VMD Tcl script that draws the C-alpha trace (Angstrom):
set ca {
  {150.64 157.75 156.85}
  {153.69 159.53 158.17}
  {156.14 158.02 160.83}
  {155.20 159.68 164.11}
  {157.24 159.55 167.56}
  {154.79 158.95 170.24}
  {155.08 160.64 173.54}
  {155.47 157.50 175.59}
  {158.18 156.23 173.24}
  {159.93 159.65 173.35}
  {159.86 159.52 177.01}
  {161.57 155.93 176.81}
  {164.04 157.01 174.28}
  {165.19 160.36 175.98}
  {165.35 158.68 179.20}
  {167.65 156.06 177.70}
  {165.45 153.07 178.64}
  {165.87 149.87 176.69}
  {162.54 148.68 175.22}
  {161.33 146.69 172.55}
  {160.16 148.87 169.73}
  {158.56 149.29 166.51}
  {160.47 148.41 163.39}
  {160.48 151.43 160.99}
  {162.85 150.37 158.30}
  {162.64 146.96 158.16}
  {159.45 144.80 157.81}
  {159.98 141.10 158.61}
  {157.19 138.40 157.95}
  {154.41 139.08 160.51}
  {152.11 136.74 162.57}
  {148.92 137.14 163.87}
  {148.62 138.10 167.44}
  {147.17 134.86 168.30}
  {149.77 132.92 166.60}
  {152.13 130.66 168.56}
  {154.68 131.97 166.29}
  {156.58 135.09 167.00}
  {159.24 137.25 165.08}
  {162.13 138.81 166.54}
  {164.67 141.64 165.18}
  {167.73 142.79 166.80}
  {169.40 145.80 164.99}
  {171.03 149.18 165.79}
  {168.29 151.83 167.22}
  {168.96 155.31 168.42}
  {168.82 155.87 172.18}
  {166.83 159.11 171.39}
  {165.67 161.01 168.44}
  {168.44 160.90 166.02}
  {167.08 163.23 163.21}
  {165.19 165.85 165.43}
  {165.71 168.24 168.31}
  {162.70 167.66 170.83}
  {161.14 169.22 173.84}
  {159.16 166.84 176.16}
  {157.02 168.09 178.87}
  {157.31 165.74 181.91}
  {154.50 167.46 183.96}
  {151.93 166.72 181.38}
  {149.32 164.19 182.98}
  {148.38 160.89 181.55}
  {146.20 160.49 179.59}
  {147.29 163.57 177.74}
  {144.92 166.59 177.45}
  {144.48 169.13 175.01}
  {145.55 171.83 177.45}
  {148.83 170.23 178.37}
  {150.50 168.14 175.57}
  {153.75 166.03 176.02}
  {155.24 167.81 173.05}
  {156.06 171.52 173.20}
  {156.57 173.78 170.31}
  {158.84 176.20 172.27}
  {160.40 176.86 175.69}
  {157.76 179.49 176.57}
  {154.46 177.63 175.65}
  {152.40 174.49 176.16}
  {153.77 173.43 179.62}
  {157.42 174.05 178.76}
  {157.66 177.36 180.33}
  {160.96 178.12 182.20}
  {159.85 178.83 185.57}
  {160.64 176.72 188.72}
  {157.79 174.26 188.13}
  {159.16 173.02 184.71}
  {160.14 169.65 184.20}
  {161.28 169.31 180.74}
  {163.39 166.78 178.72}
  {165.01 168.14 175.67}
  {167.24 166.97 172.76}
  {169.11 169.70 171.11}
  {170.77 168.96 167.64}
  {173.56 171.38 167.35}
  {173.64 173.93 164.44}
  {176.81 174.47 162.22}
  {179.38 176.67 163.72}
  {178.49 179.58 161.44}
  {179.45 182.52 163.37}
  {178.77 180.58 166.67}
  {181.43 179.80 169.14}
  {179.91 177.03 171.23}
  {177.19 174.02 170.89}
  {177.82 173.66 167.22}
  {179.03 171.34 164.71}
  {182.51 172.61 163.52}
  {183.55 170.37 160.79}
  {183.41 166.83 158.98}
  {186.43 165.45 157.36}
  {186.52 162.13 155.12}
  {189.55 160.21 154.19}
  {189.62 158.28 150.99}
  {190.92 154.65 150.70}
  {194.11 156.05 149.03}
  {194.83 158.29 152.10}
  {193.43 161.64 150.52}
  {191.75 163.80 153.17}
  {188.94 165.70 151.91}
  {187.26 168.62 154.07}
  {183.64 168.44 153.62}
  {181.47 171.44 152.80}
  {178.26 172.27 154.66}
  {175.58 172.60 152.26}
  {172.55 173.52 154.20}
  {170.76 173.10 157.49}
  {167.55 171.13 156.99}
  {164.36 173.14 157.73}
  {162.25 171.75 160.64}
  {161.58 172.00 164.24}
  {163.93 174.18 166.27}
  {164.15 176.38 169.39}
  {166.67 179.16 170.53}
  {169.32 178.72 173.23}
  {168.75 179.89 176.79}
  {172.23 180.93 177.74}
  {171.26 181.75 181.38}
  {170.16 178.18 182.06}
  {172.94 176.73 179.65}
  {170.28 175.18 177.56}
  {171.66 174.73 173.96}
  {169.84 175.72 170.77}
  {167.88 172.93 169.14}
  {168.70 172.97 165.52}
  {168.30 170.21 162.53}
  {170.58 168.04 160.80}
  {173.12 169.43 158.39}
  {173.80 168.10 154.87}
  {177.38 168.11 153.79}
  {179.27 167.33 150.52}
  {182.79 165.61 150.42}
  {183.74 166.17 146.76}
  {184.97 162.88 145.24}
  {184.15 160.64 148.49}
  {181.45 158.59 147.10}
  {179.10 156.35 149.20}
  {177.52 153.06 148.05}
  {174.78 155.16 146.12}
  {177.59 156.90 144.23}
  {176.80 160.19 145.86}
  {179.18 162.46 147.88}
  {176.49 163.70 150.31}
  {176.38 163.07 154.12}
  {173.98 164.07 156.80}
  {175.63 165.09 160.26}
  {173.64 165.12 163.53}
  {175.40 165.74 166.81}
  {172.86 166.17 169.76}
  {173.01 167.06 173.29}
  {170.51 165.61 175.80}
  {169.41 167.61 178.79}
  {166.85 167.89 181.45}
  {165.35 170.91 183.33}
  {164.10 170.41 186.72}
  {163.76 172.78 189.73}
  {165.19 175.58 187.66}
  {168.57 173.63 186.86}
  {169.80 171.98 183.76}
  {171.36 168.84 183.93}
  {173.18 167.28 181.03}
  {172.42 163.58 180.19}
  {174.62 162.91 177.42}
  {175.41 163.49 173.73}
  {175.33 161.44 170.55}
  {176.81 162.20 167.02}
  {176.28 160.41 163.57}
  {177.54 160.65 160.10}
  {175.25 159.23 157.50}
  {175.90 158.66 153.91}
  {172.72 159.52 151.87}
  {171.09 159.86 148.49}
  {168.31 161.97 147.39}
  {164.72 160.57 147.10}
  {161.82 162.77 145.94}
  {158.29 162.42 147.03}
  {155.48 164.93 147.27}
  {154.59 163.70 150.74}
  {157.87 164.37 152.54}
  {158.10 167.45 154.60}
  {160.16 169.00 157.55}
  {159.95 167.77 161.02}
  {157.16 169.48 163.16}
  {155.16 169.03 166.15}
  {151.26 168.36 165.98}
  {148.64 168.63 168.59}
  {146.18 168.22 169.83}
  {145.55 165.00 167.89}
  {142.30 163.05 169.01}
  {142.86 159.23 168.89}
  {140.20 156.42 168.28}
  {139.39 156.59 171.89}
  {138.51 160.37 172.06}
  {141.62 161.24 173.97}
  {143.87 164.09 172.87}
  {147.55 163.30 171.89}
  {150.44 165.27 170.94}
  {153.21 163.75 168.43}
  {156.23 164.50 166.65}
  {156.17 164.02 162.89}
  {159.69 163.36 161.55}
  {158.47 163.73 158.08}
  {158.85 160.32 156.60}
  {156.56 157.70 155.74}
  {156.86 153.83 156.96}
  {157.24 152.20 153.60}
  {159.89 154.75 152.41}
  {163.71 154.44 152.86}
  {164.88 155.53 156.36}
  {165.56 159.09 156.10}
  {168.44 160.73 157.98}
  {166.57 164.11 157.27}
  {163.61 165.59 155.39}
  {162.69 168.70 153.47}
  {159.67 169.65 151.30}
  {159.38 166.92 148.82}
  {162.94 165.42 149.79}
  {164.32 162.62 151.95}
  {168.02 162.34 152.53}
  {167.83 158.43 152.39}
  {170.18 156.47 154.33}
  {172.71 154.35 152.30}
  {175.95 152.48 153.29}
  {179.52 154.04 153.20}
  {182.04 153.07 150.71}
  {184.63 150.67 151.69}
  {187.82 152.15 153.00}
  {186.46 155.70 153.97}
  {187.30 157.05 157.38}
  {185.42 159.98 158.99}
  {186.08 162.51 161.51}
  {184.03 165.13 163.13}
  {184.67 168.07 165.28}
  {182.09 169.75 167.52}
  {182.09 172.37 170.42}
  {180.22 170.78 173.25}
  {179.51 171.27 176.92}
  {181.99 170.17 179.27}
  {178.91 168.82 181.07}
  {179.12 166.07 178.68}
  {181.16 163.52 180.83}
  {181.61 159.82 181.41}
  {181.63 157.24 178.85}
  {180.75 156.91 175.04}
  {179.94 153.90 173.06}
  {178.99 153.02 169.54}
  {179.65 152.11 166.14}
  {183.37 153.10 164.78}
  {186.47 151.18 164.10}
  {189.97 152.24 165.14}
  {188.72 155.12 166.95}
  {190.81 158.40 167.64}
  {189.55 160.81 170.15}
  {190.65 164.10 171.72}
  {188.97 166.61 174.06}
  {190.44 170.08 174.15}
  {188.94 172.82 176.52}
  {187.90 176.01 175.06}
  {186.81 177.83 178.31}
  {185.32 176.94 181.55}
  {182.06 175.72 179.99}
  {182.86 174.09 176.65}
  {185.22 171.69 174.93}
  {186.09 170.95 171.55}
  {185.52 167.15 170.76}
  {187.19 165.43 167.95}
  {186.34 161.73 167.02}
  {187.65 159.93 164.05}
  {187.04 156.25 163.16}
  {186.27 154.07 160.24}
  {182.75 153.10 159.76}
  {181.73 149.46 160.87}
  {179.52 146.89 159.14}
  {176.92 145.71 161.65}
  {174.99 142.34 161.20}
  {171.06 142.33 162.13}
  {169.14 139.44 163.43}
  {165.66 138.18 162.37}
  {164.32 134.94 163.48}
  {160.84 133.32 164.12}
  {160.07 130.80 166.92}
  {157.32 128.94 168.42}
  {156.42 130.34 171.82}
  {155.46 126.83 172.92}
  {158.85 125.39 172.27}
  {160.79 128.23 173.97}
  {161.96 127.97 177.85}
  {159.68 129.18 180.42}
  {161.65 132.20 181.05}
  {161.52 133.39 177.61}
  {157.71 133.03 177.39}
  {157.48 134.87 180.80}
  {159.51 137.79 179.23}
  {157.50 138.02 176.06}
  {154.14 137.74 177.79}
  {152.07 140.59 178.95}
  {154.30 143.11 177.36}
  {152.76 145.53 174.63}
  {154.16 144.82 171.19}
  {154.02 146.89 168.19}
  {151.90 145.81 165.14}
  {154.00 147.38 162.15}
  {151.20 149.79 161.25}
  {147.58 150.71 162.06}
  {146.18 148.44 159.65}
  {148.50 145.57 160.15}
  {147.54 142.50 162.02}
  {151.23 141.27 162.14}
  {153.52 141.59 165.22}
  {157.00 141.18 166.03}
  {159.55 142.18 168.79}
  {162.42 144.55 167.88}
  {165.23 145.18 170.31}
  {168.30 147.54 170.02}
  {171.69 146.12 169.77}
  {172.87 147.73 172.88}
  {169.93 146.53 175.03}
  {171.64 144.21 177.36}
  {168.82 141.66 177.10}
  {170.08 140.87 173.67}
  {173.15 139.45 174.92}
  {171.12 136.42 176.14}
  {168.37 136.83 173.30}
  {170.93 136.53 170.43}
  {172.31 132.95 171.41}
  {168.89 131.75 172.38}
  {167.69 132.59 168.78}
  {170.77 131.46 166.91}
  {169.47 128.07 165.83}
  {166.10 129.75 164.72}
  {168.29 132.17 162.55}
  {170.42 129.32 161.22}
  {173.31 131.15 162.77}
  {173.04 133.67 159.95}
  {172.60 137.33 160.03}
  {169.44 138.65 158.07}
  {171.14 142.00 156.60}
  {174.10 144.21 157.31}
  {174.30 148.01 157.40}
  {177.30 150.31 157.89}
  {177.32 153.03 160.71}
  {179.45 155.69 162.03}
  {177.86 156.59 165.27}
  {178.61 157.27 169.03}
  {176.64 158.10 171.98}
  {176.80 158.58 175.83}
  {176.33 155.71 178.09}
  {173.61 157.09 180.39}
  {174.82 155.10 183.46}
  {177.91 153.25 184.20}
  {177.53 149.65 185.59}
  {180.70 150.07 187.83}
  {180.91 151.88 191.11}
  {184.78 152.25 190.88}
  {185.79 155.68 191.56}
  {188.32 155.56 188.64}
  {185.75 154.60 185.94}
  {182.80 156.48 187.27}
  {184.41 159.99 186.95}
  {181.68 162.48 186.22}
  {184.15 165.63 185.77}
  {185.33 164.67 182.12}
  {185.09 162.19 179.26}
  {186.75 158.99 180.54}
  {186.49 156.64 177.63}
  {185.23 155.17 174.37}
  {184.17 151.65 173.86}
  {183.05 150.54 170.30}
  {182.36 147.31 168.40}
  {180.69 145.88 165.35}
  {178.73 143.25 167.39}
  {175.29 142.34 166.58}
  {174.43 142.65 170.46}
  {176.71 144.37 172.98}
  {176.77 145.82 176.58}
  {175.32 149.25 176.53}
  {177.44 150.28 179.47}
  {181.11 150.86 180.29}
  {183.68 147.88 180.69}
  {183.20 146.41 184.03}
  {186.03 146.38 186.53}
  {186.46 143.04 188.68}
  {189.67 144.13 190.36}
  {191.97 142.72 187.86}
  {190.54 143.28 184.48}
  {188.15 145.32 182.36}
  {185.42 143.19 180.97}
  {183.16 143.49 178.15}
  {180.38 141.43 176.58}
  {179.40 140.97 173.09}
  {177.16 138.39 171.16}
  {176.36 137.63 167.36}
  {175.61 134.96 164.92}
  {178.64 133.40 163.16}
  {177.68 133.91 159.51}
  {176.98 136.96 157.29}
  {173.68 137.01 155.21}
  {175.27 134.71 152.59}
  {175.46 131.94 155.03}
  {179.16 131.25 154.32}
  {181.17 134.15 155.21}
  {182.16 134.38 158.86}
  {181.45 137.52 160.80}
  {184.64 138.90 162.16}
  {184.34 140.91 165.28}
  {186.05 144.15 166.22}
  {186.42 145.68 169.65}
  {188.07 149.16 170.57}
  {188.65 150.51 173.75}
  {190.17 154.14 174.48}
  {190.51 154.95 177.88}
  {192.39 158.01 179.60}
  {195.70 156.94 180.60}
  {195.60 158.27 184.07}
  {192.29 156.43 184.61}
  {193.89 153.07 183.84}
  {196.74 153.93 186.05}
  {194.13 154.84 188.73}
  {192.64 151.47 188.48}
  {195.93 149.59 189.25}
  {197.92 152.38 191.19}
  {200.42 152.47 188.51}
  {202.87 155.21 188.04}
  {203.77 157.22 184.85}
  {205.92 154.33 183.57}
  {204.69 152.39 180.34}
  {202.07 150.24 180.76}
  {201.87 146.81 179.12}
  {198.50 144.89 178.56}
  {196.82 141.81 177.13}
  {193.41 141.74 175.40}
  {191.74 138.16 175.49}
  {188.63 137.09 173.83}
  {186.99 134.38 175.94}
  {184.09 132.32 174.67}
  {181.06 131.07 176.76}
  {183.03 127.70 177.69}
  {186.04 129.79 179.16}
  {188.19 128.98 176.10}
  {190.50 131.81 174.59}
  {189.41 132.64 170.93}
  {191.88 133.57 168.48}
  {192.06 137.55 167.71}
  {194.49 140.02 166.61}
  {195.09 142.36 169.55}
  {196.91 145.81 169.78}
  {197.91 148.14 172.62}
  {199.37 151.58 172.39}
  {199.36 154.83 174.37}
  {199.45 158.19 172.82}
  {198.42 161.79 173.92}
  {197.29 160.83 177.42}
  {194.96 157.90 176.06}
  {195.32 154.10 176.23}
  {193.90 152.33 173.07}
  {193.45 148.58 173.09}
  {191.70 146.56 170.40}
  {190.77 143.08 169.47}
  {190.01 142.13 166.06}
  {189.04 139.11 163.77}
  {187.46 137.01 166.45}
  {184.12 134.95 165.71}
  {180.88 135.04 167.60}
  {178.61 133.27 169.91}
  {178.84 135.23 173.11}
  {182.39 135.95 174.01}
  {183.67 138.37 176.61}
  {186.56 140.49 175.99}
  {189.03 140.82 178.89}
  {191.79 143.75 179.23}
  {194.53 143.18 181.90}
  {197.12 145.98 182.52}
  {200.66 145.30 183.96}
  {203.74 147.56 184.61}
  {207.21 146.32 185.47}
  {208.06 146.95 189.13}
  {211.02 149.36 189.54}
  {212.19 151.31 192.51}
  {210.50 154.33 190.92}
  {207.57 152.38 189.74}
  {206.31 149.63 192.30}
  {203.81 147.39 191.10}
  {201.56 148.05 194.45}
  {199.00 150.67 194.75}
  {200.39 154.22 195.00}
  {198.70 156.99 196.59}
  {196.78 159.50 194.32}
  {197.38 163.20 194.33}
  {195.44 166.09 193.18}
  {196.96 169.29 191.72}
  {195.20 172.54 190.64}
  {196.12 173.81 187.22}
  {195.32 177.40 185.79}
  {195.12 178.91 182.48}
  {194.21 182.65 182.80}
  {190.89 182.75 184.96}
  {190.34 178.99 184.21}
  {191.10 176.46 186.80}
  {191.24 172.62 186.57}
  {191.88 169.92 189.01}
  {193.85 166.76 187.83}
  {194.10 163.66 189.86}
  {196.59 160.70 189.37}
  {199.60 159.04 190.75}
  {201.87 161.77 189.13}
  {199.34 164.29 187.83}
  {200.36 166.65 185.04}
  {198.51 169.89 183.89}
  {196.88 169.70 180.27}
  {198.49 171.56 177.59}
  {198.26 175.46 178.05}
  {197.72 175.09 181.83}
  {200.40 175.49 184.56}
  {200.38 174.11 188.00}
  {199.14 176.59 190.69}
  {201.78 177.51 193.13}
}
mol new
graphics top color blue
foreach p $ca { graphics top sphere $p radius 0.5 }
foreach p [lrange $ca 0 end-1] q [lrange $ca 1 end] { graphics top cylinder $p $q radius 0.2 }
display resetview
């Protein structure tokens, strides 16, 4: 049986809902549904389809009917027409920039441990489900993952091949397209052959056991095979780990409607955003992959707190396959519920991770948890927050009036039960946003980064702070886990020209040819290439 994405699951994923979900690549020991013992998994999961473009018709009724399926094969059929009544959620994997100027993947660069920089070569765009762009509505083309070769940069499987996916999520409603974020991923792969692999496709109508018709999206893989970053006829690009010491950088041309915050799985990030025109930016993100531990634990429900049993009663759980009688719960690392779940399951897991995988991935934070005007700027990318934590807040750092706070959680030991897990936390925030929070001038900023455990004690960590190219970069490395919070406090020496009290914000208009851009700050400056409008 192939691995399918159900319509209900896809709705949750595209909408960014945090939910318990089916474990595809990892099969823990299962327990019969009537058993008091339950199994739990916490590991990285994508917030949306990470290897396919997708069109989802939100007007389709439940239960689905043969006439109006959830998944559409195009933007002109099956309820996904582009008239004023259409309500469509879309994920557009961007194609390689081969003669294309916008909404595309421009390059992949890998740096070896010895510092040698290798420009990867795009080998092919995988076959599979796709759809053309609709320029008049600003809908980007939906393509497929691309395979790249970086000569001499070997991964853990000894190959020099990497799959790149950059996706933009959007929604069409009332004739207007609204961007809901983006994601990007670099995945080392090896070739796995098999006669049953095939490209992604939409299937409908499919009649289920109850006689109802369903549509589904087939991503071309099978449950018991290695996770596939992409598939072709008879071929799976199977996910493997990065080799130690390799750094990756991707450049893509994306809509400037992709704004707000990014989060994800990279170490020592470097980010830049350069305007192309009034609609598109060049986004460049570089960083080291991170090694992320996973949790697997079994507990007796009768021994758990009442609140725990209440949470995990009455919610549909997946069974690991149509013919399996086992069941378990699986949560994404960025699901905020895991911040409480991981410490609660620590004893059952013997405070030891079940396995580790390396990741290089970023994605949009769908909504910020702060109502501060400085952090909730929707006109541009504001910041990037990354960590290797087993569980972490899937939102932007929160602002309490004096510090930026972020919550993480994890187990203390790697799978060998002896090696301590050393945490990483990186925050890159636009300098003018940081100054906006505190009312600072353009004078240099100082900062302290503290890791505070659940008892309020400051934990040992190596912290760094620097400001370059309009970005303030802060980091904490080498701390151990349970459920620490990371606090960033900024300061600035008071001078006649730089008082340490809130300073009024100013807005200027910058021009570059026919382009205009408004910049707000204590002492706002126009971006490179722009000049202040008189």
